N, C-alpha and C positions, 0 to 999 in steps of 0.2 A: 390309688386311682385319682385322676385329675378332675378338674372342674367339668361338670356336665356328664360325668360318667354314671352318676346315680340315677335311679328311676323313681318316680313318685310312688307313694304307697298305693296299693290297690284299694279301690272303694267297693264295698260290698253292694251288690246290686239289690239286695233285699232291704237295705237300710231305709228307714222312713225318711221322707223329705222333711227338712227343717223349715218351718214357717215362722215368720215374725209374729209375735203376739199381737192380738187385736189392740188397736189404739183405745185408750180409755175414753169413755163418753164424757162430753163436756158437762160440767156441773154449774148450772146457772146460779145456784146459791153462792158458790165460791166467788164468781165474778161480781155478783150483786154486792156481797159483803165487802169485797175489795173496793168497789166503787163508792160504797156508802161511807164516806169520810166522817160524817157526823154520828154514825152508828144509831140512827133513829129508825132504821127499817124502811126508809124512804129515800128516793133519789130526787134531788132538785136539779135545776138547769145547770148550776155550777158543777155539781158532781158528774152529771152527764157529759159536760164539756171536758172535764178533766179525764173522764174515761175514754172518750172518743178522740180528743185532741182537736176537735173542730167545732166551732160555735154553731155553724149552720147545721151540721149533722145533729148536734145536741138539740137544737130547736125543732128540727124535723122529728126526731125521736120523741121529744116531749109532746109535740102536737099530736102524734099518733097514739101515744101510750097514756097520756093524762086524760083519762075518760071523764073524770069529774071536774076538770079544769081547776084543780087545787094548786097547781104548780109543783106537785110532787107525784111520784109514781112508786107503787109498791111492787114487789116481785111478782105477785099474782095478778096485777092489773095490766091490761093491754096485751097486744101481740098474740091474741088468741088463747091466752092462758086461762084456765078455769079457776075461778075463785073458790 
């Protein structure tokens, strides 16, 4: 038989639909540790700038997250996280 003469295989109507697996939930610890270049458990303005790629964004983040005005933020400080 020539090209186009074959028919596609029949699909069982009872077969369950295949769904894509759920996307993994983001892990803030992973991102924080990745950004924490000095491995001191804190992010400073330079590490935030390297993380975001933007100096202005880093300053804005630091201004919102640095609750004790120490110039560094810990994972559990700021952004509504509970200590």
